[in-house]
Each structure stands twice: as C-alpha cells, then as structure tokens.
N, C-alpha and C positions, 0 to 999 in steps of 0.2 A: 557767162561761168567764167571766161577768162577775166573781168576783173572781179568778180566775186572770189575767185580765189589767188589773186594777189592778196585782197584785202584780207583773208583766211590767212594766209602765211605770215603775213603782217602781225594780225592780230598774236599769232599764237608764237611769235619771236618774242612779244611784249611779255609772256610768260613762262617760255621754255627756253633756257640759255644754251648756246651755243645753236643756233635754228641757223642755216647756210643756203641761201638758191644763189644753184650754178645754172648759168643757162647759157644757150649754143646762138648767139646773135638773134636774139629776139631785142628790140631796142626797148630800155630801159627808161627813156619819155612816156613808156606809156601807164598802164597801169599797176607796173612794181614798182613804179619811183617812187613811193612812198618809203617803203622797206628800205632799196637802195637808200634813201637820204637819210633814213634812222639809224642804218645797221651799214656804213658802207662798205668795212670790211667782212663782211657777213654775204656780200653781194660779188658774183663773179664772172663775167661776160667771158666765154674763150672763144668764141667767134664761133667760121663754122669748124667745129672740131669738137664733135658730137661724143668720139672715144674717149678725150681727154676730161668733156664734161663728166663721163661715165667716172671714169678712173680716179679726179678728183673728189669727188661725190662717195667714192668706195675709200681711200681715204680718211675725209674727215668723218664717215660712219667708224672708220677704228679705232682711230681717237676718241670717241666717245661724243660725236655730235651728231645733227638731224639736220640733214642735207635732201634740199630738193632739187630734184635735175630738170629742167624745164625748155620744152622745143617744141616745135609743130611737129603733130604725134608723126607723121612718116618717119622723122631726124631723129625721134625719142626712140623708135623702137626700132626700125632696121638697121641705120647705119651702124650704131655701136653694140649690135646685138652679142654680139662673143667677149664682150664687155662686160656685157648684162648680165650673160650666162655665168662666166668664169670670175666676174671681178664680184660682182654685188650676188646671184645666189647660190653661188658654189659656198662662199663663207658664210651665206642666210645675214648677208648686213642689212640695219634699217635706213636702206636710202629711198625715196619714192621719188618715182619715175615717172613724169607728170607729162603726157600726150595730150596737148590743146590741139584744137581742131579735128579730132578726130574723124572715121566717118571718111564721108565727099565733102563735107564744109569747105574744103576749099574748091567748089565746083569748077570755078572759072582758073585754077591753076594746071588742069590734067592729072593725069594718074602717077607722075611723080608725088604728088601730092595728098594721094587718096590712103587713108590708113583702112583699108577697110578689111585686111587679115589679121592685125595687129592682137588681138585677142587671144586668136587659135596660135597666135606662133609664140607670144609670151607664155600665156596660159599652160605651154605644154611645160616651162620650167620649173624642176620644182624649188620650194620655198616660194615662188611668188605667189603673191594674191594678188586681184583684181578689182577694182570699184570703179562704177560708169556712174557718177549720179546723173537721173536727168531735170535738175532744176539748180536754181542758186542756192536755194536752201537746202536740198543734196548736196551741193556741189561744200559747203561751210561743214557740214558733217563728215562725210569723203576725208575734207581735209584732215581736221582735229582728228578724226580717224587713223589716215595715215599716218601722221605726226607719232602719235602711241603706240604707232605696231610694233612689234618687237624683229620684223622683219624685211624683206624687199616687197613693195606696194607699186603697181602701176595704175597709176593714177589717169584714167582716160574721161576728158571734159570736152563739152564743144567751145564753143568760141563768142558768139555775143551772140542778144536778145532773145533768149530761152526765156518763158514765161513761167511764173509761179502754176507749178502742177501739187506742192506738197502740203501747203500753209494749213489746208483743213483735212488731211490726212487722217485718220479712225489710229495710225498707229505710227511709232517712232522709227527713225532709223535707226538700225540695229547693224554693227559690221556680222556678216555672214548669215542673215537673216534673210527674207522674201520679205517685203511690208507691203501691205496693203493700201493704197488710196482711197479707191472707192468701192464700196460695199454692192454685190448684183446677186443674183440666183441663181442662172441657169447657164452663163456663160462668164469665160474668165480669159482677160490680156494679158500676156505677161511682158513686159518692156524694159528697156532702160536706157537711159542716154538721151539725146536731143528730142529723137524718133517719137518719146513718151507722149508728145502733143500728138500727132496723128493718134496714137493708141485712146483718146479722150475724145478725138471729133470721129472715131471709126464707135466709138461708144455709144456715143450719143446717135449713132445714125443706124446702128444694131436695132436700138429703144422704139428711134421714132419712126422708123418702117417697115422693122421684122418683129416688130414686140416682143424683145429677149431682156433680160434682165443681166445685168453685163457688169463682172467686177472688175479692178483693176491692179493690179499687184506690179511694184517695183522688183526687178533683180538687180540692184544698187550693186551687190558684191557675186561677180560672177565667177571668183575662186575664192576662200573657199565655196561653191556652189552649197544652195541649204536644198540639198536633192531629200530630204526629206517633208520640206517644206513643197517643192513640184508634185512628188508624188502625192501626198494629200488632196494638193490641188486638182491631179490626175484623175484621182480616186472620187472627187465631189462635184464634177462639173459635169454636163454633158456636151461643152465643147471649149475647148480649150485651144487660143491663139497666138502665138510667140510671133514677136515683132522686133528686128533690131535692123542696126545701122550695122551689120556687120555679114564678112562671104559665110554662104550658107555652111560653105566648109569650116567645122569646129567652134562652131557659134553657139549662142544660147538653143538655138531651135535642135541641133542634131544631139546635146546632152540632152534637152528635154524629150528628143523621142528616143534616147537609149534609158532615158529613166523609164520612160512610158511601157519599152518592153520588159524591163527591168520588173514594174511591178505589177505587168499586168492589166493596162489601163484600158478603159473599153469607151473613151468620150472620143468626139470627132477633133481629131491634133490637129489644125491647119499650123505650119511654120514659115513666115515668108522674111528675109534677108537679101541683103544684098548679091548678083549674081556672082556665079565662079567664072569671071571673066574683066577684060579691061574693057570696058564701054568707052568708046570714042565722043562723048559730049562733052560740052560745057557750056553751062550756067550756074545757078544760083544751087544750093544746097537741095532745095526744093524739086528742079529739074533734075540733077541727076538722080535723084528718090526713085522719081517718074522714068527716067530711064530705065533704072534696074527692076521697074516693077511695084514700084512704092510708092502707093497715094492712098489718102480713105476710098475712091471711088474704085478704084481696081480690087484693091482688095475686099471689101466687101462685095462686088460682082463675082468672086472667086468662091466666098464664103458664099454665096448664096446659090452657084453650082453652076452661072451664067459663063464662067471662065472657068476652066482645068487648072487645079490649085499646084504648082508644080512643086 
C-alpha cells in the first residue's frame, strides 16, 4: 500500500496542480522519490516535527493547494492531534492526513508504534472523513477520492505485501458506500484495511467446514459510515461478522452494534477487534493479531461456540 499510495500521489500531481506532499521524517529515498524528483518544490520534509507538518498543510490548503501530510500512523494521528483539530477540522480544510502502517503493522517496534485507537480518536472530530482501503487497488481509489474531497480526510493505509482482494469485486469503490467484494447467502463478513485478507480466509473455512455461504463487504469509508447499508446487511443475513485491526472501543464493531440496536436486527452478530489494552508482545503483524485474539482459527472457533465470543 505504501508504494501504491506514493505512485497514486505522483499520478494525481500530474493532473491536479499544486499537489504537495509534506512528510515527517520518512525517508524520501523510498517510494516517494519519484514525486520528489519531478516536483521538488512541492515536497517538504519537516523532520521530527509532526505539528509543523499539519500546520504547513493547513497553510497550503488555505492557499488553494492540495496537501497530503504523510508519516507513520501513530505520529500522524496522535502527536499533532491539537493541530488536526484546531487547524484542519475546525476550518474544514481539504488536507489529507495519511497514516501509514496503521494498526499493529509495526509489531516489532512496540506500543509506541501501534495505531490501535486512531479511527476512534480522529473519527470523533467534526468534518473529518476516514478512508481505510483493504488492498493496493482500493488504495489508488481512496487516494484519488481524498484529493478530490472538499474537507479533511484521514487516509489509513497498511505498509507492504497486501494481496489483491478487489480486482474481481462485483461493485466499484464509491466514497461513503459499502462495497461488496464477494457474494454469499447466509453469512456476511464486514471488514476493512489489511486484515481483510483474514476475512477471505475465514469465509473459505466457514464454507468448507461449516457449510455456510459467505459474503464479504469492504467498509473502506468509516466516516461517513454507510449506516443504511449496514442496516440492510444486519436485516438480510442470519449471521454478521465484523473484523477489524482497531480497538473494540469506538471502532467499526461498536458502530455496527449501535446500528443493530437502532434497527432492531435479529441476526447473530459477532465483532472482533484489537483488545482494549497495551499488549506487550513483539513480532510480525500476524503475531500481534494473534496476541490480540485475531486469527482465522480463533475467530472460527469462537463463531462455532467452542470459545466464548468476547
């Protein structure tokens, strides 16, 4: 996703004037190098100064430019939060705040590099929209949608190695709408971000071992959330499952439970996310998922009743 985002920004800059990329201590030698070489005056590296990154992007937006603030998700979302709130959201400026390596992508670097509450925190801000694509193709669509949006956007992306999951999807990407990726009959899995790959694994296992027919839906737009689309799913399937790489507090699962209550849904509803705690474990992203209770085997066992669903 990181490389795809960089290529997308480069492509956007060749069509839309005054696109700026403002980074905070991310090496320009990597994927963003093409943009820096062709648009050197539109690339700014502020160093370890995330507040300045947001302030500069706010000023650029006020001058009619299209700025992207880009660094690792924890430092995009948390360190400059006051500036995001007061400068970007309060003035409803078209700044795209890119959080790369969100969730527990940086599993080997510890809790300081885990962005497990970012959607809940930034989603609480008025005017903020949130996009979280699940694969490189959705990253392209989400980056273009961010550039064309008239207000603040938090673009939450993974890092590297995410497989293609959407090229055969029966529905296109549309800002603010759920997207059907796989059609099934009695069970629906709703997910977003890189953990969507696990959703496909779970769907295959449920069909092979449990005889279920499973749909998969991408909730790539987490704000504004497609509440009517979620209500339709809750009332149209026997079982609905939400899987996310985010804290269970104020994430998609919590919103789906609220919608289920509001619309009187009678389906079985299971929600799975990161634990509401700092887990002191180190390893790959998948290792951290498992430490939080997220794996194909654990989720399928919980759904079958072998383990209690938390």
